[in-house]
N, C-alpha and C positions, 0 to 999 in steps of 0.2 A: 475352312478350306472348301473350295468349290467341289461339287460332287464329281465333275468330270476329271478334276485333278486326282481325286482319291482313286477313281476307277482306273485311270491311266497308270498311275503308279503301281497299283496292286496287280494289274494284268501284266505289267512289265516283269514283276516278280514271278507270277504264275507261268507265263509263257516261256520262261527259262527251262521249264520242265519239258516242253515240247519243241524247243528250238532245234533246228537242224544244224549240227556242228560242222565247223570247217576245220577243226583241229584234228590231228592224227589220233587214232585210237591208242589206248594204252592197254594192250592185251596182257601185260604182266601184272597189272594191279588186281588184287583180290581183297575185298573188304573183310576184315576180321574183327569180331567183337571179342576183345581180350579180357574184359572184366570177369573175374571168377564168379561163379554162381554162389549164392549165399548159403546159409545153413539149412534152408528148407528145399524140399523138392518143389517142382512147379506143376500145378494142375491147370487144366484148361477145360472150360465148359462154355456152351452156347445156350443162351436163354432167349426165346422168341416171345416178345411182349408187345402189347398194343397200348398206346396212349389214347384212350377213348375220349379224351377231352378235345382232341384235335382231329380234323378231317384230313384225308390224304387222297391224292389222285394216283392210282396205280398206273404204271407205264403202259403204253399202248400194246406192247408185246406180252403183257402179263397174261397168264392162263385164265385169270379172273375177269378179263375184259378191260377195254380202254377207259380211262378217265371216269371211274365210278365215284360219284359224289357220295360223301358220307362214310367212306371207308375209314376206320380209325387208323391213326398213324402207326405203322409197323416199326418196331425197334429191335433189330437183331443185336443182342448184347453179348459181347465177347468178354469172358471173365478169366483172368489169370490169378491164381491164388496160391498161398503156401500149402503144400500138400505133404502127406506122408509118403514115404518111399513106395513105389509101385512098379510093377512090371508090365503095365498097360502099354497102349499104342503111343509111341513117341511121335509127336506132330512133326511133319516136314512142311516146307514152304508151299508145296502143292496143296496140302490139306488146308492151309490157311487161305490160299488163293481160291479154292473151290467155294469158300463161304461167300465170296463176292456175288455169285450168281443167285444166292438165296436171300440177299439183304432185305428185300421187300416182299418176296413171295413166300418165304419160309418153307412151304411144302414141296416145291419143285423148282429146279433151276430155270431162270429166265435170262435173256440177254439184257443187260442193264443199259446198253446203248452208250452214247458219247460220254456221259459222266464217268464211266468206268473203263472205257475201251483202252485208254492209255496205260492202265495198270497191267493189262495182259502183256504189253510189250516189255514192261519192266520185270515181269515174272518169268519171262522166257529164259530157259537155261538154268534156273535155280530151284525148280520145283522139287527136285529129289534131295536137296540139302536138308539135313536134320535140324530141328529146333531143340529147345530144352523141354518144353511142356509135354506132359502126358495127358491124353484126353480122358476126362472124367476120373482123374486120380482122386483118392480119398482126401477130403479136406483135413488139414491139421486141426486139432481141437482148440487151438488158441483163438483169440480175438485180435484182429489186426486192423490198422488204419486203412482208410479207403482212399484210393486214387482214381479219379475220373480222367480219362484221356480223350481229348477232343481233336479229331483229325483235321488236316488242312482242307482247302476248298475241294469239295466233291470226292474226297479221298475215302478209301475204306478204312475200317478200324484196325487194319493190319499193317499200316505203313511204318510202324515202329515196333515190330515184334520183339526185337532184342531188348529194348528198353522196358517193355511191359513184362517180359519174362524175368529180366534181371531184378526188377523191383519186387515181383512176387517171391523170388527166391530169397529176398532180404526181409520178408515179413510184411508185405503190403498186399491188399486185395485190389487189383486193377481192373477197371471196367471201361469198355469203349464201345461206341456204336458209330455207324458211318456218318459222314458229313452230308446232310440232306437239307433241301430247301424247305420253305414254309409248308408247301402243299404237295411237293413231288420230290422224286429222288434227286433232281438237279438243284444244287445249291445256287443261290443268287448272291451277288456281291452287293448287298444292300442291308438296310436295317432289318427287313423282314427275315432275310436269311440268317443273319446273326442272331436275331431273337429266337428263331426256331432251334438253332443248335444250342443256344443257352438254355432253352427249355428242356432239350434232350439231356443236358448235363444234370439239371435238377431232377429229371425223371430217373436217371441212373442212380443218383444219390439216394432217392427214396427207395428204389429197388434194392440197392446195396444194403440198406439198413434192415431189410427183411432176411438177409442171409445169416446163417448161424455162426460165421467166422469173422464178422466185421465189428469194428468199434466205431459206432456212429458219432462219437465225440471227437474224432480225429479224421478230417476230410480235406483232401487237396484236389485242386483242379489243374490239369496240365493241358496246354493247347499249343498246337503247331500252326504257324501261319494264320490263316483265317480262323482256325480253331482257337488260336490265342486270343483273338477278338471275342469270340463266343465265350471263352473261359472267363475273360474279364467281366463281360456282361453278367454271366451267371454268378460270379463272386460278389458283384455289386448288389445283386438282388436276393441271393440266397444266403442267409446268415449261417447256414451249416458249413459253408466253405471256410476252412481255417487257414489255408495257405494257397498261393497261386504261383504257377510256374509257366513261363512263356518261352516257347522254342521259336525264336524269331517271329513273334506274334505280330499280326498286321496292325495292331493299334499303334505301333511306332511309325508306321508308314501311312496310315489313314486315320490320323487323330481326329479329323473332322467327323468321322463316323461315330466316335465316342461322344463328341459334343452333340451330334444330331440325336443320339439316343434320348437325351434329356434327363434320364434318371441314373446315369453312370457317372459318379463323381470321384475320380481318383484322389482328390485332395481330402476326401472324407474317409477313405478306406483305411482301416487300421490293421489289416492282416499283412503278413510278410509276403513279399514278392521277389521271385527269382526270375530274372530276364536274361536269356541268352540271345545275343545278336551276332550277325555275320560280319565279315569284313565290309566296311562301309563304302557306299558309293560317294562320289564327290558331290558337293553342292551344285556343280555345273550339270551333273547327270540328272539330279532331281529337277533343276530348272528347265532342262530340255524336255522333260516329260509333261511339263505344265502347258496345257493347250491354251488356256486363257492367261495371257501374260500380265493382265491387270490384277490377277488374283495372287494371293500369297498363302503360305502355310501358316495361318494365324491361329489355328485351334490349339488349345493348351496341350503341351507335351505330357503324356501320362507319367513318364519317369520323373520329370521335373515336379509334377504335382504330387507325387507319391511321398509325402513327408510324415504322415501319421502312422505308417507301417514300415517295418524294416525293409530295405531294398538291397538286393545283391545283383549287380549288373556284371555279367560275364561276357566279354567280347571274344568270340572265337575267330581269330584272325586268318585262319587257313582254310575256311570253308565258305561256300556260297549257300544260298537259301535252300537249294534242293538237298544239300548234304546233311540237313537236320533229320532226314529220313534214312533209316538203315535199309529199307526196302529198295530205295533208289540207288544208294551207294553200292549195294550188293549186286545189282543187275548187270547183265551183259550190255544192255543199251547204255548204261552209264559209262562203262569202260570204253565203248565205241565212241561216245560223245565227250569223253572224259575231260580233256584239257580246257574246254571252254568254261568249266565250272570253277576251276581253281583260281584263287586270287594270284596275282603276280608273285613269282618266286616260291610258291608253295606247291608241293606235290600232292597227288591223290592220297598217298600214304599219310601225309600230314593231316589231311581231312579225316581219314579213318581214325587216327589217333585222337583227333579233336572230338569226334563223336564219342569215343570211349570216355574221355574226360567229362563230356557233357553228362553222360550217364552217372559218373561218379559224383559230380557236383549235385545232380538231382537227388541222388540217394542221400548225400550228407545233409542237404537242405531239408529233406523230408524227415530225416532222423533228428535234426535239430528242433523242428517246429511241431512235428506230430508225435515223436517219441521222446523229445526233450533230453537228448543225450548230450552231455557236456563236451565230449570229444568232437561231436559233429558241430557244435557251436563254435569251437575253436577252429575247426577246419574252414568253415565258411568265412571266418574273419581273417584267416591267414592270407598272405599273398600267394599267387600261383607258385612262385619259386619255393616258398616254405612248404607247399603241398607237393613238391617234386614234379610239377608240370614242366615239360621240356620248354626251354627258352623260345620266345618269339611266337608261341602258339596262342597265347591267351593274355588278356588283361582283365582284371577284376577289381570292382569297387564295391565296398560294403558301406552302406549308410544306415545308421541306426535311427529308428523312429524318434521324432522330436518329443513324443509323449511317452517314451519307454519308461516303465515304472521302476526298473532296477538297473542300476549302473553296470554296464558291461555285459548284460544278458539280452538275448533277442526278445523282442516284445511279441507276445502271442495274444494280446488283448483284441477282442473283436470290435 
């Protein structure tokens, strides 16, 4: 696929976040995360690390000065983990939002500029809402699988707080860092940007293995939108990744980028993949986005090529791309711009319910492949109706790997 096609298609997705709505606001809608917390308390820590193998240009408004060559790449790592019960400070959304201003500076807040300015508009009005996590709560003494979360284009690590906290309460250590470009805070929609976030994922895996509560033999990568592309790249290159989850990942819409990488071969990958996708646009929509009418989307489709690893494809029919983020669904701005996001005949409430089912399917997939629970194996193989999903919200297809070693069981071979 021509590079102009890929960028046009991707920016059509991204610009829906900033689109000025013509629909009437839905002031009655309130996003609710209804999944019950698991058996563990949720702790939260921030670790400020540097990847000294890569140079980084600090933003011009940084207190350390503009564009300093040779500065190591800063990685503000957010960690959600299973914790013992604690009476410490319960995080609210304002606490999470404040972390955005220290993503690259660490020691003092700075204005991150355009890559983050839109986040403030989505945080407005929700800063006092309580989350689940307790800051610096004591870690549980167990050893838990590792989940690395890769955010969407330019997004902070906090765009899916509910999902990260939920997984921690169920016995996973979840780490995330912001979506940043190769040499600066601003992510670029190209191979260099994707490679940078993929390297961040591997850096976070290495850091996670040093923690006292992690099981380095069980690692999953989760990516939303452009983060889904980065997670795919990381999984292809880093053999420590045992499972991959895509939240409407961009590799479905920019398959040419996968082909351009040269070393990402979905047809060779043997790990399990869970893909969530939104209500589909028509072929005519994609054709209209193609600037060069002589070109076609000829790059191999990742899902079609994924034959050596188990594949679960879950189509969430009631939501648009932006609704894969709880931060955006929860915001006042989303309510004000609301109806532009919902597919025809679906309500915003349907979208919120769909998000909750996305979290549940993510949990069961991780339980099946990282914790090897038979009940979770059966869940991911069942139809949505058998799992009590409300009618018309979801379609799901499970395809077992062609090289699966055991009949009727998910393949976990690397």
